[in-house]
Chimera marker file (.cmm) of the C-alpha trace (Angstrom):
<marker_set name="trace">
<marker id="1" x="-19.081" y="-14.807" z="-23.135" r="1" g="1" b="0" radius="0.5"/>
<marker id="2" x="-15.902" y="-13.188" z="-21.817" r="1" g="1" b="0" radius="0.5"/>
<marker id="3" x="-15.780" y="-12.154" z="-18.143" r="1" g="1" b="0" radius="0.5"/>
<marker id="4" x="-15.705" y="-8.477" z="-17.282" r="1" g="1" b="0" radius="0.5"/>
<marker id="5" x="-12.189" y="-7.017" z="-17.613" r="1" g="1" b="0" radius="0.5"/>
<marker id="6" x="-11.529" y="-3.446" z="-16.451" r="1" g="1" b="0" radius="0.5"/>
<marker id="7" x="-8.573" y="-1.297" z="-17.394" r="1" g="1" b="0" radius="0.5"/>
<marker id="8" x="-6.708" y="-0.094" z="-14.308" r="1" g="1" b="0" radius="0.5"/>
<marker id="9" x="-3.914" y="2.425" z="-13.920" r="1" g="1" b="0" radius="0.5"/>
<marker id="10" x="-1.110" y="-0.014" z="-14.669" r="1" g="1" b="0" radius="0.5"/>
<marker id="11" x="-2.896" y="-3.033" z="-16.095" r="1" g="1" b="0" radius="0.5"/>
<marker id="12" x="-6.193" y="-4.891" z="-15.911" r="1" g="1" b="0" radius="0.5"/>
<marker id="13" x="-8.473" y="-6.076" z="-13.122" r="1" g="1" b="0" radius="0.5"/>
<marker id="14" x="-10.898" y="-8.988" z="-13.361" r="1" g="1" b="0" radius="0.5"/>
<marker id="15" x="-12.727" y="-11.441" z="-11.130" r="1" g="1" b="0" radius="0.5"/>
<marker id="16" x="-12.214" y="-15.181" z="-10.888" r="1" g="1" b="0" radius="0.5"/>
<marker id="17" x="-14.241" y="-17.933" z="-9.258" r="1" g="1" b="0" radius="0.5"/>
<marker id="18" x="-11.921" y="-20.693" z="-8.019" r="1" g="1" b="0" radius="0.5"/>
<marker id="19" x="-12.789" y="-24.350" z="-7.527" r="1" g="1" b="0" radius="0.5"/>
<marker id="20" x="-10.068" y="-26.214" z="-5.622" r="1" g="1" b="0" radius="0.5"/>
<marker id="21" x="-9.096" y="-29.884" z="-5.505" r="1" g="1" b="0" radius="0.5"/>
<marker id="22" x="-9.966" y="-30.396" z="-9.168" r="1" g="1" b="0" radius="0.5"/>
<marker id="23" x="-8.513" y="-33.189" z="-11.284" r="1" g="1" b="0" radius="0.5"/>
<marker id="24" x="-6.491" y="-30.673" z="-13.317" r="1" g="1" b="0" radius="0.5"/>
<marker id="25" x="-5.784" y="-26.947" z="-13.589" r="1" g="1" b="0" radius="0.5"/>
<marker id="26" x="-8.069" y="-25.444" z="-16.220" r="1" g="1" b="0" radius="0.5"/>
<marker id="27" x="-10.362" y="-22.626" z="-17.245" r="1" g="1" b="0" radius="0.5"/>
<marker id="28" x="-13.875" y="-23.989" z="-16.816" r="1" g="1" b="0" radius="0.5"/>
<marker id="29" x="-15.926" y="-21.190" z="-18.349" r="1" g="1" b="0" radius="0.5"/>
<marker id="30" x="-17.599" y="-18.156" z="-16.849" r="1" g="1" b="0" radius="0.5"/>
<marker id="31" x="-19.352" y="-17.922" z="-13.472" r="1" g="1" b="0" radius="0.5"/>
<marker id="32" x="-21.491" y="-14.758" z="-13.481" r="1" g="1" b="0" radius="0.5"/>
<marker id="33" x="-19.039" y="-11.980" z="-14.378" r="1" g="1" b="0" radius="0.5"/>
<marker id="34" x="-16.013" y="-14.024" z="-13.264" r="1" g="1" b="0" radius="0.5"/>
<marker id="35" x="-13.667" y="-16.400" z="-15.028" r="1" g="1" b="0" radius="0.5"/>
<marker id="36" x="-14.171" y="-19.882" z="-13.534" r="1" g="1" b="0" radius="0.5"/>
<marker id="37" x="-10.871" y="-21.635" z="-12.835" r="1" g="1" b="0" radius="0.5"/>
<marker id="38" x="-10.391" y="-25.158" z="-11.491" r="1" g="1" b="0" radius="0.5"/>
<marker id="39" x="-7.181" y="-25.844" z="-9.571" r="1" g="1" b="0" radius="0.5"/>
<marker id="40" x="-5.687" y="-29.073" z="-8.269" r="1" g="1" b="0" radius="0.5"/>
<marker id="41" x="-4.324" y="-27.340" z="-5.166" r="1" g="1" b="0" radius="0.5"/>
<marker id="42" x="-6.140" y="-27.512" z="-1.816" r="1" g="1" b="0" radius="0.5"/>
<marker id="43" x="-7.397" y="-24.267" z="-0.290" r="1" g="1" b="0" radius="0.5"/>
<marker id="44" x="-5.127" y="-24.615" z="2.776" r="1" g="1" b="0" radius="0.5"/>
<marker id="45" x="-1.972" y="-22.639" z="3.594" r="1" g="1" b="0" radius="0.5"/>
<marker id="46" x="-2.245" y="-20.390" z="0.548" r="1" g="1" b="0" radius="0.5"/>
<marker id="47" x="-1.585" y="-23.269" z="-1.859" r="1" g="1" b="0" radius="0.5"/>
<marker id="48" x="-4.590" y="-22.466" z="-4.046" r="1" g="1" b="0" radius="0.5"/>
<marker id="49" x="-3.702" y="-18.764" z="-4.173" r="1" g="1" b="0" radius="0.5"/>
<marker id="50" x="-0.143" y="-19.539" z="-5.236" r="1" g="1" b="0" radius="0.5"/>
<marker id="51" x="-1.420" y="-22.015" z="-7.843" r="1" g="1" b="0" radius="0.5"/>
<marker id="52" x="-3.907" y="-19.414" z="-9.109" r="1" g="1" b="0" radius="0.5"/>
<marker id="53" x="-1.258" y="-16.739" z="-9.573" r="1" g="1" b="0" radius="0.5"/>
<marker id="54" x="1.015" y="-19.206" z="-11.377" r="1" g="1" b="0" radius="0.5"/>
<marker id="55" x="-1.817" y="-20.506" z="-13.574" r="1" g="1" b="0" radius="0.5"/>
<marker id="56" x="-3.042" y="-17.028" z="-14.591" r="1" g="1" b="0" radius="0.5"/>
<marker id="57" x="0.518" y="-15.842" z="-15.299" r="1" g="1" b="0" radius="0.5"/>
<marker id="58" x="1.076" y="-18.841" z="-17.576" r="1" g="1" b="0" radius="0.5"/>
<marker id="59" x="-2.366" y="-18.404" z="-19.160" r="1" g="1" b="0" radius="0.5"/>
<marker id="60" x="-1.725" y="-14.754" z="-20.049" r="1" g="1" b="0" radius="0.5"/>
<marker id="61" x="1.990" y="-15.276" z="-20.757" r="1" g="1" b="0" radius="0.5"/>
<marker id="62" x="3.206" y="-12.741" z="-18.183" r="1" g="1" b="0" radius="0.5"/>
<marker id="63" x="5.779" y="-13.006" z="-15.354" r="1" g="1" b="0" radius="0.5"/>
<marker id="64" x="4.473" y="-14.173" z="-11.952" r="1" g="1" b="0" radius="0.5"/>
<marker id="65" x="5.296" y="-10.805" z="-10.389" r="1" g="1" b="0" radius="0.5"/>
<marker id="66" x="2.722" y="-9.109" z="-12.648" r="1" g="1" b="0" radius="0.5"/>
<marker id="67" x="-0.237" y="-11.098" z="-11.221" r="1" g="1" b="0" radius="0.5"/>
<marker id="68" x="-1.634" y="-10.115" z="-7.833" r="1" g="1" b="0" radius="0.5"/>
<marker id="69" x="-4.695" y="-11.128" z="-5.835" r="1" g="1" b="0" radius="0.5"/>
<marker id="70" x="-6.326" y="-7.852" z="-4.774" r="1" g="1" b="0" radius="0.5"/>
<marker id="71" x="-9.186" y="-9.291" z="-2.738" r="1" g="1" b="0" radius="0.5"/>
<marker id="72" x="-10.720" y="-12.611" z="-1.746" r="1" g="1" b="0" radius="0.5"/>
<marker id="73" x="-7.603" y="-14.288" z="-0.379" r="1" g="1" b="0" radius="0.5"/>
<marker id="74" x="-9.720" y="-16.708" z="1.688" r="1" g="1" b="0" radius="0.5"/>
<marker id="75" x="-12.765" y="-16.885" z="-0.602" r="1" g="1" b="0" radius="0.5"/>
<marker id="76" x="-13.624" y="-18.639" z="-3.849" r="1" g="1" b="0" radius="0.5"/>
<marker id="77" x="-14.398" y="-15.320" z="-5.525" r="1" g="1" b="0" radius="0.5"/>
<marker id="78" x="-11.270" y="-13.243" z="-6.003" r="1" g="1" b="0" radius="0.5"/>
<marker id="79" x="-10.267" y="-10.061" z="-7.772" r="1" g="1" b="0" radius="0.5"/>
<marker id="80" x="-6.998" y="-10.218" z="-9.703" r="1" g="1" b="0" radius="0.5"/>
<marker id="81" x="-4.758" y="-7.511" z="-11.079" r="1" g="1" b="0" radius="0.5"/>
<marker id="82" x="-2.421" y="-8.156" z="-13.993" r="1" g="1" b="0" radius="0.5"/>
<marker id="83" x="0.100" y="-5.388" z="-14.487" r="1" g="1" b="0" radius="0.5"/>
<marker id="84" x="1.483" y="-4.037" z="-17.762" r="1" g="1" b="0" radius="0.5"/>
<marker id="85" x="-1.126" y="-5.583" z="-20.049" r="1" g="1" b="0" radius="0.5"/>
<marker id="86" x="-3.964" y="-4.029" z="-22.009" r="1" g="1" b="0" radius="0.5"/>
<marker id="87" x="-7.655" y="-4.756" z="-21.627" r="1" g="1" b="0" radius="0.5"/>
<marker id="88" x="-8.121" y="-5.695" z="-25.283" r="1" g="1" b="0" radius="0.5"/>
<marker id="89" x="-5.211" y="-8.145" z="-25.251" r="1" g="1" b="0" radius="0.5"/>
<marker id="90" x="-6.529" y="-9.902" z="-22.128" r="1" g="1" b="0" radius="0.5"/>
<marker id="91" x="-10.093" y="-10.042" z="-23.464" r="1" g="1" b="0" radius="0.5"/>
<marker id="92" x="-8.838" y="-11.497" z="-26.754" r="1" g="1" b="0" radius="0.5"/>
<marker id="93" x="-6.760" y="-14.129" z="-24.931" r="1" g="1" b="0" radius="0.5"/>
<marker id="94" x="-9.639" y="-15.108" z="-22.634" r="1" g="1" b="0" radius="0.5"/>
<marker id="95" x="-12.014" y="-15.345" z="-25.593" r="1" g="1" b="0" radius="0.5"/>
<marker id="96" x="-9.594" y="-17.711" z="-27.369" r="1" g="1" b="0" radius="0.5"/>
<marker id="97" x="-9.313" y="-19.883" z="-24.258" r="1" g="1" b="0" radius="0.5"/>
<marker id="98" x="-13.069" y="-20.005" z="-23.682" r="1" g="1" b="0" radius="0.5"/>
<marker id="99" x="-13.761" y="-21.024" z="-27.283" r="1" g="1" b="0" radius="0.5"/>
<marker id="100" x="-11.611" y="-24.172" z="-27.025" r="1" g="1" b="0" radius="0.5"/>
<link id1="1" id2="2" r="1" g="1" b="0" radius="0.2"/>
<link id1="2" id2="3" r="1" g="1" b="0" radius="0.2"/>
<link id1="3" id2="4" r="1" g="1" b="0" radius="0.2"/>
<link id1="4" id2="5" r="1" g="1" b="0" radius="0.2"/>
<link id1="5" id2="6" r="1" g="1" b="0" radius="0.2"/>
<link id1="6" id2="7" r="1" g="1" b="0" radius="0.2"/>
<link id1="7" id2="8" r="1" g="1" b="0" radius="0.2"/>
<link id1="8" id2="9" r="1" g="1" b="0" radius="0.2"/>
<link id1="9" id2="10" r="1" g="1" b="0" radius="0.2"/>
<link id1="10" id2="11" r="1" g="1" b="0" radius="0.2"/>
<link id1="11" id2="12" r="1" g="1" b="0" radius="0.2"/>
<link id1="12" id2="13" r="1" g="1" b="0" radius="0.2"/>
<link id1="13" id2="14" r="1" g="1" b="0" radius="0.2"/>
<link id1="14" id2="15" r="1" g="1" b="0" radius="0.2"/>
<link id1="15" id2="16" r="1" g="1" b="0" radius="0.2"/>
<link id1="16" id2="17" r="1" g="1" b="0" radius="0.2"/>
<link id1="17" id2="18" r="1" g="1" b="0" radius="0.2"/>
<link id1="18" id2="19" r="1" g="1" b="0" radius="0.2"/>
<link id1="19" id2="20" r="1" g="1" b="0" radius="0.2"/>
<link id1="20" id2="21" r="1" g="1" b="0" radius="0.2"/>
<link id1="21" id2="22" r="1" g="1" b="0" radius="0.2"/>
<link id1="22" id2="23" r="1" g="1" b="0" radius="0.2"/>
<link id1="23" id2="24" r="1" g="1" b="0" radius="0.2"/>
<link id1="24" id2="25" r="1" g="1" b="0" radius="0.2"/>
<link id1="25" id2="26" r="1" g="1" b="0" radius="0.2"/>
<link id1="26" id2="27" r="1" g="1" b="0" radius="0.2"/>
<link id1="27" id2="28" r="1" g="1" b="0" radius="0.2"/>
<link id1="28" id2="29" r="1" g="1" b="0" radius="0.2"/>
<link id1="29" id2="30" r="1" g="1" b="0" radius="0.2"/>
<link id1="30" id2="31" r="1" g="1" b="0" radius="0.2"/>
<link id1="31" id2="32" r="1" g="1" b="0" radius="0.2"/>
<link id1="32" id2="33" r="1" g="1" b="0" radius="0.2"/>
<link id1="33" id2="34" r="1" g="1" b="0" radius="0.2"/>
<link id1="34" id2="35" r="1" g="1" b="0" radius="0.2"/>
<link id1="35" id2="36" r="1" g="1" b="0" radius="0.2"/>
<link id1="36" id2="37" r="1" g="1" b="0" radius="0.2"/>
<link id1="37" id2="38" r="1" g="1" b="0" radius="0.2"/>
<link id1="38" id2="39" r="1" g="1" b="0" radius="0.2"/>
<link id1="39" id2="40" r="1" g="1" b="0" radius="0.2"/>
<link id1="40" id2="41" r="1" g="1" b="0" radius="0.2"/>
<link id1="41" id2="42" r="1" g="1" b="0" radius="0.2"/>
<link id1="42" id2="43" r="1" g="1" b="0" radius="0.2"/>
<link id1="43" id2="44" r="1" g="1" b="0" radius="0.2"/>
<link id1="44" id2="45" r="1" g="1" b="0" radius="0.2"/>
<link id1="45" id2="46" r="1" g="1" b="0" radius="0.2"/>
<link id1="46" id2="47" r="1" g="1" b="0" radius="0.2"/>
<link id1="47" id2="48" r="1" g="1" b="0" radius="0.2"/>
<link id1="48" id2="49" r="1" g="1" b="0" radius="0.2"/>
<link id1="49" id2="50" r="1" g="1" b="0" radius="0.2"/>
<link id1="50" id2="51" r="1" g="1" b="0" radius="0.2"/>
<link id1="51" id2="52" r="1" g="1" b="0" radius="0.2"/>
<link id1="52" id2="53" r="1" g="1" b="0" radius="0.2"/>
<link id1="53" id2="54" r="1" g="1" b="0" radius="0.2"/>
<link id1="54" id2="55" r="1" g="1" b="0" radius="0.2"/>
<link id1="55" id2="56" r="1" g="1" b="0" radius="0.2"/>
<link id1="56" id2="57" r="1" g="1" b="0" radius="0.2"/>
<link id1="57" id2="58" r="1" g="1" b="0" radius="0.2"/>
<link id1="58" id2="59" r="1" g="1" b="0" radius="0.2"/>
<link id1="59" id2="60" r="1" g="1" b="0" radius="0.2"/>
<link id1="60" id2="61" r="1" g="1" b="0" radius="0.2"/>
<link id1="61" id2="62" r="1" g="1" b="0" radius="0.2"/>
<link id1="62" id2="63" r="1" g="1" b="0" radius="0.2"/>
<link id1="63" id2="64" r="1" g="1" b="0" radius="0.2"/>
<link id1="64" id2="65" r="1" g="1" b="0" radius="0.2"/>
<link id1="65" id2="66" r="1" g="1" b="0" radius="0.2"/>
<link id1="66" id2="67" r="1" g="1" b="0" radius="0.2"/>
<link id1="67" id2="68" r="1" g="1" b="0" radius="0.2"/>
<link id1="68" id2="69" r="1" g="1" b="0" radius="0.2"/>
<link id1="69" id2="70" r="1" g="1" b="0" radius="0.2"/>
<link id1="70" id2="71" r="1" g="1" b="0" radius="0.2"/>
<link id1="71" id2="72" r="1" g="1" b="0" radius="0.2"/>
<link id1="72" id2="73" r="1" g="1" b="0" radius="0.2"/>
<link id1="73" id2="74" r="1" g="1" b="0" radius="0.2"/>
<link id1="74" id2="75" r="1" g="1" b="0" radius="0.2"/>
<link id1="75" id2="76" r="1" g="1" b="0" radius="0.2"/>
<link id1="76" id2="77" r="1" g="1" b="0" radius="0.2"/>
<link id1="77" id2="78" r="1" g="1" b="0" radius="0.2"/>
<link id1="78" id2="79" r="1" g="1" b="0" radius="0.2"/>
<link id1="79" id2="80" r="1" g="1" b="0" radius="0.2"/>
<link id1="80" id2="81" r="1" g="1" b="0" radius="0.2"/>
<link id1="81" id2="82" r="1" g="1" b="0" radius="0.2"/>
<link id1="82" id2="83" r="1" g="1" b="0" radius="0.2"/>
<link id1="83" id2="84" r="1" g="1" b="0" radius="0.2"/>
<link id1="84" id2="85" r="1" g="1" b="0" radius="0.2"/>
<link id1="85" id2="86" r="1" g="1" b="0" radius="0.2"/>
<link id1="86" id2="87" r="1" g="1" b="0" radius="0.2"/>
<link id1="87" id2="88" r="1" g="1" b="0" radius="0.2"/>
<link id1="88" id2="89" r="1" g="1" b="0" radius="0.2"/>
<link id1="89" id2="90" r="1" g="1" b="0" radius="0.2"/>
<link id1="90" id2="91" r="1" g="1" b="0" radius="0.2"/>
<link id1="91" id2="92" r="1" g="1" b="0" radius="0.2"/>
<link id1="92" id2="93" r="1" g="1" b="0" radius="0.2"/>
<link id1="93" id2="94" r="1" g="1" b="0" radius="0.2"/>
<link id1="94" id2="95" r="1" g="1" b="0" radius="0.2"/>
<link id1="95" id2="96" r="1" g="1" b="0" radius="0.2"/>
<link id1="96" id2="97" r="1" g="1" b="0" radius="0.2"/>
<link id1="97" id2="98" r="1" g="1" b="0" radius="0.2"/>
<link id1="98" id2="99" r="1" g="1" b="0" radius="0.2"/>
<link id1="99" id2="100" r="1" g="1" b="0" radius="0.2"/>
</marker_set>
């Protein structure tokens, strides 16, 4: 099951559920309607947020500047925006990753 991805004005918006202090950075499946991501970074001083942006940019093969946390900066559940990409392309990429 692919998490819910919405088309926005300039890109896509989707939710993530972040687990910090993991043994490695990875996509760990789906948590409700959100993509579950495990990160090695601790949740202090914005380290996990920075790691999340970098991980998602690498995952979707887009520049860092195109990934933005819209809400949930201090929570596990966050809403991300990825600019200049299409909904279908992101859904296809996430489906590939989740099937591994």
